[in-house]
C-alpha positions as CSV (number, residue, x, y, z in Angstrom):
1,M,0.0,0.0,0.0
2,P,1.5,3.4,-1.0
3,I,2.0,6.3,1.4
4,T,-0.4,9.1,0.3
5,L,-0.1,12.7,1.3
6,Y,-2.8,15.4,0.8
7,L,-1.8,19.0,1.1
8,K,-4.1,20.7,3.7
9,Q,-3.1,24.3,3.1
10,A,-0.8,26.0,0.7
11,P,2.3,27.4,2.4
12,A,2.7,31.2,2.6
13,V,6.4,30.9,1.8
14,P,8.4,28.1,0.3
15,L,8.2,24.8,2.2
16,E,11.4,22.8,2.2
17,T,10.6,19.1,2.2
18,E,13.7,17.0,1.7
19,V,12.1,14.3,3.8
20,L,9.6,13.5,1.1
21,S,11.7,10.8,-0.3
22,P,11.3,7.0,-0.3
23,D,14.8,6.7,1.3
24,V,13.5,8.6,4.4
25,I,10.0,7.4,4.8
26,S,9.9,3.8,3.6
27,Q,10.7,2.3,7.0
28,L,8.6,4.7,9.1
29,S,5.3,4.3,10.7
30,N,2.4,6.7,10.0
31,T,3.0,8.6,13.3
32,E,6.8,8.9,12.5
33,I,6.1,10.2,9.0
34,R,3.6,12.9,10.4
35,K,6.3,14.0,12.9
36,L,9.0,14.5,10.3
37,T,10.5,18.0,10.3
38,V,10.0,20.4,7.3
39,Y,11.0,24.0,7.0
40,H,8.4,26.7,6.4
41,G,10.6,29.8,6.0
42,K,12.6,30.0,9.2
43,R,10.2,27.8,11.1
44,Q,10.7,24.1,11.8
45,V,7.3,22.4,11.8
46,P,6.0,18.8,11.6
47,L,5.0,17.5,8.3
48,E,1.4,17.0,9.6
49,E,1.0,20.7,9.8
50,F,0.7,20.9,6.0
51,F,-0.2,17.3,5.0
52,D,-2.6,14.6,5.9
53,V,-0.9,11.3,5.7
54,D,-2.3,7.8,4.9
55,G,-0.3,4.6,4.9
56,E,3.1,3.6,6.2
57,H,6.1,1.4,5.6
58,S,6.3,1.8,1.8
59,D,8.7,3.1,-0.8
60,E,5.8,4.3,-3.0
61,L,4.8,7.9,-2.3
62,I,1.8,9.7,-3.8
63,I,1.2,13.4,-3.2
64,H,-1.9,15.4,-4.0
65,G,-2.3,19.2,-4.1
66,D,-1.0,22.5,-5.4
67,L,2.7,22.1,-4.4
68,N,4.0,25.1,-6.3
69,K,5.8,26.4,-3.2
70,V,6.9,22.9,-2.0
71,R,10.5,22.4,-2.7
72,W,13.1,19.6,-2.7
73,I,10.7,16.7,-3.2
74,G,12.7,13.5,-3.9
75,R,16.0,15.1,-3.1
76,A,18.8,12.5,-3.5
77,M,16.4,9.6,-3.6
78,S,17.8,6.3,-4.7
79,K,14.8,3.9,-4.8
80,G,11.1,3.7,-5.0
81,S,8.7,6.1,-6.7
82,I,7.0,9.5,-6.2
83,T,3.8,10.4,-8.0
84,V,2.6,14.0,-7.8
85,H,-0.9,15.0,-8.7
86,G,-0.7,18.8,-9.1
87,K,1.9,21.5,-9.6
88,V,5.3,21.0,-7.9
89,G,8.0,23.5,-6.8
90,M,11.7,23.9,-7.3
91,H,14.5,21.3,-7.0
92,L,12.3,18.2,-7.8
93,G,14.6,15.2,-7.8
94,A,17.7,17.2,-7.3
95,Y,20.8,14.9,-6.7
96,M,18.6,11.9,-7.5
97,K,20.4,8.6,-7.5
98,G,17.6,6.2,-8.6
99,G,13.9,5.5,-8.6
100,R,11.1,7.2,-10.5
101,I,9.3,10.5,-10.2
102,E,6.1,11.3,-12.2
103,V,4.3,14.6,-12.1
104,H,0.8,15.1,-13.4
105,G,1.0,18.8,-13.7
106,D,3.6,21.6,-14.1
107,A,7.0,21.7,-12.4
108,S,9.3,24.6,-11.5
109,D,13.0,25.2,-11.9
110,W,16.0,22.8,-11.3
111,I,14.2,19.5,-12.1
112,G,16.8,16.7,-11.7
113,A,19.6,19.2,-11.0
114,E,22.9,17.3,-10.7
115,M,21.1,13.9,-10.7
116,K,23.2,10.8,-11.0
117,N,20.6,8.3,-12.1
118,G,16.8,7.7,-12.1
119,F,13.8,8.7,-14.2
120,I,11.6,11.8,-14.1
121,H,8.5,12.4,-16.2
122,V,6.6,15.7,-16.1
123,H,3.3,15.6,-17.8
124,G,3.1,19.4,-18.1
125,N,5.4,22.4,-18.5
126,A,8.6,22.9,-16.6
127,G,10.9,25.8,-15.5
128,G,14.5,26.3,-16.3
129,Q,17.8,24.6,-15.4
130,I,16.5,21.1,-16.0
131,G,19.3,18.6,-15.3
132,A,21.6,21.5,-14.8
133,A,24.6,22.3,-12.5
134,Y,23.9,24.5,-9.6
135,R,25.6,28.0,-9.6
136,G,29.3,27.5,-8.9
137,S,29.2,23.7,-9.7
138,L,31.1,22.4,-12.7
139,A,28.9,19.4,-13.5
140,G,25.1,18.9,-14.1
141,M,23.3,15.6,-14.4
142,K,25.6,12.6,-14.8
143,N,23.1,10.0,-15.8
144,G,19.3,9.2,-15.9
145,T,16.4,10.4,-18.0
146,I,14.2,13.4,-17.8
147,I,11.1,13.8,-20.0
148,V,8.9,16.9,-20.0
149,D,5.8,16.8,-22.2
150,G,5.4,20.6,-22.3
151,S,7.7,23.6,-22.7
152,A,10.8,24.4,-20.6
153,G,12.6,27.5,-19.4
154,L,16.2,28.8,-19.6
155,E,19.4,26.8,-19.5
156,V,18.1,23.3,-19.9
157,G,21.0,20.8,-19.5
158,M,23.5,23.5,-18.4
159,R,26.9,21.7,-17.9
160,M,25.3,18.3,-18.0
161,R,27.8,15.4,-18.5
162,R,25.6,12.4,-19.3
163,G,22.0,11.3,-19.5
164,T,19.0,12.2,-21.6
165,I,16.6,15.1,-21.5
166,V,13.5,15.1,-23.8
167,L,11.3,18.2,-24.2
168,G,8.0,17.9,-26.0
169,G,7.4,21.7,-26.1
170,I,9.6,24.5,-27.1
171,A,12.6,25.4,-24.9
172,R,13.7,28.9,-24.1
173,D,17.2,30.5,-24.5
174,F,20.6,28.8,-23.8
175,T,19.5,25.2,-24.1
176,G,22.6,23.0,-23.6
177,L,24.6,25.9,-22.2
178,Q,28.2,24.8,-21.5
179,M,27.1,21.2,-22.1
180,K,29.8,18.6,-21.4
181,G,28.1,15.4,-22.6
182,G,24.8,13.6,-22.8
183,T,21.8,14.2,-25.1
184,I,19.0,16.8,-25.3
185,I,16.1,16.0,-27.6
186,L,13.9,19.0,-28.7
187,M,10.7,17.7,-30.2
188,S,9.5,21.3,-30.9
189,G,12.7,23.2,-31.2
190,A,14.1,26.0,-29.0
191,E,14.5,29.8,-29.0
192,I,18.0,31.3,-29.3
193,R,21.6,30.6,-28.3
194,T,21.1,26.8,-28.4
195,G,24.3,25.0,-27.5
196,A,26.2,28.1,-26.4
197,W,29.7,27.3,-25.2
198,M,29.0,23.5,-25.4
199,N,32.1,21.3,-25.1
200,R,30.7,17.9,-25.9
201,G,27.3,16.2,-26.2
202,T,24.5,16.1,-28.7
203,I,21.4,18.3,-29.1
204,I,18.8,16.9,-31.4
205,S,16.0,19.1,-32.7
206,L,13.0,17.9,-34.8
207,K,12.2,21.5,-35.7
208,P,14.4,24.2,-37.4
209,L,16.7,26.2,-35.0
210,Q,18.3,29.6,-35.2
211,M,21.9,28.5,-35.3
212,M,24.6,30.5,-33.6
213,P,27.4,31.7,-36.0
214,T,29.9,29.6,-34.0
215,F,28.4,26.4,-35.2
216,A,29.6,25.1,-38.6
217,Y,27.6,22.9,-40.9
218,A,29.3,19.5,-41.3
219,S,27.0,17.1,-43.2
220,D,23.7,15.6,-43.8
221,F,23.5,12.0,-42.4
222,N,21.4,9.5,-40.4
223,P,23.6,8.5,-37.4
224,M,23.3,4.8,-36.4
225,F,23.1,5.6,-32.7
226,L,19.7,7.2,-33.2
227,N,18.3,3.8,-34.0
228,V,19.2,2.7,-30.5
229,Y,17.9,6.0,-29.0
230,A,14.6,5.7,-30.9
231,K,14.0,2.1,-29.6
232,Q,14.7,3.2,-26.0
233,L,12.6,6.3,-26.1
234,K,9.7,4.5,-27.7
235,T,9.1,2.7,-24.4
236,Y,8.4,6.2,-22.9
237,G,6.0,7.2,-25.7
238,V,8.5,9.4,-27.5
239,T,8.9,9.0,-31.3
240,L,12.3,9.9,-32.8
241,P,12.7,9.6,-36.5
242,Y,15.8,7.9,-37.9
243,A,15.0,6.1,-41.1
244,A,16.7,7.4,-44.2
245,S,13.4,7.1,-46.1
246,A,11.8,9.5,-43.7
247,G,14.4,12.2,-43.9
248,T,17.9,13.2,-42.8
249,Y,19.7,15.2,-40.1
250,Q,21.8,18.2,-40.7
251,R,24.9,18.1,-38.4
252,F,26.4,21.3,-37.0
253,A,29.7,21.2,-35.0
254,G,30.6,23.5,-32.2
255,D,30.7,25.6,-30.2
256,L,33.7,26.7,-32.1
257,S,34.3,29.7,-29.8
258,V,35.3,27.4,-26.9
259,P,36.4,25.5,-29.0
260,G,34.1,22.6,-28.5
261,K,33.4,19.1,-29.9
262,G,29.6,19.1,-29.5
263,E,27.0,18.6,-32.2
264,I,23.5,19.8,-33.0
265,L,21.4,17.6,-35.3
266,V,18.4,19.2,-37.0
267,W,15.9,16.9,-38.6
268,Q,15.0,17.5,-42.3
269,P,11.9,15.5,-43.3
270,A,11.9,14.0,-46.7
């Protein structure tokens, strides 16, 4: 039986809830879960002040409510699952090491920031800095998969090293900023400065992009690795074209101002 939380009242200021993680609550009784400490501004309060709690002793967590000001859900989790029904605040799944997070609503900034593994799926729009490195840190996400069905904000994948980010809607400026590895897939394209200062990694766009002058056209081709990616992403409901009969990809190398060895692939349908 999963542990189910219902938000009783929206917090007036951000509510820090690092304890909402299967690693913390899976071995706790209902009473122990309700007494867990969360931070409402400068106040330390029990979890039960903001949430009704059903269930105990489970690594499956379900949360209901408008959690727009509830932060750090799933921080550093390594197992189990979290399902959110409603909006969710900043730092969802930050430092995540494993497990699964699913959001039936919108999410804010820093989804999966510096995550090491795991799976996050947002069935709505998202903020900026998805899978990114925190300010002052040299490395963003190192592995794992993040899928956002809707649009996304600034600096998606900033300094990411490995892993996969898939965006169904359009992304804002600086997607792949200082990217060091991994793959970003843009189903609906992005705004400007895509791939700025990227060192390595791959950005794939199924829509035309406004290319920076520091990216050089290299060739038209159908890379073999996309066959593998397409099969993997199909299990998540994501369709990535790769057959030569359907079209081809234009490859742009850069960012030459760094200089970098990254690439941007732009789909050209037949």
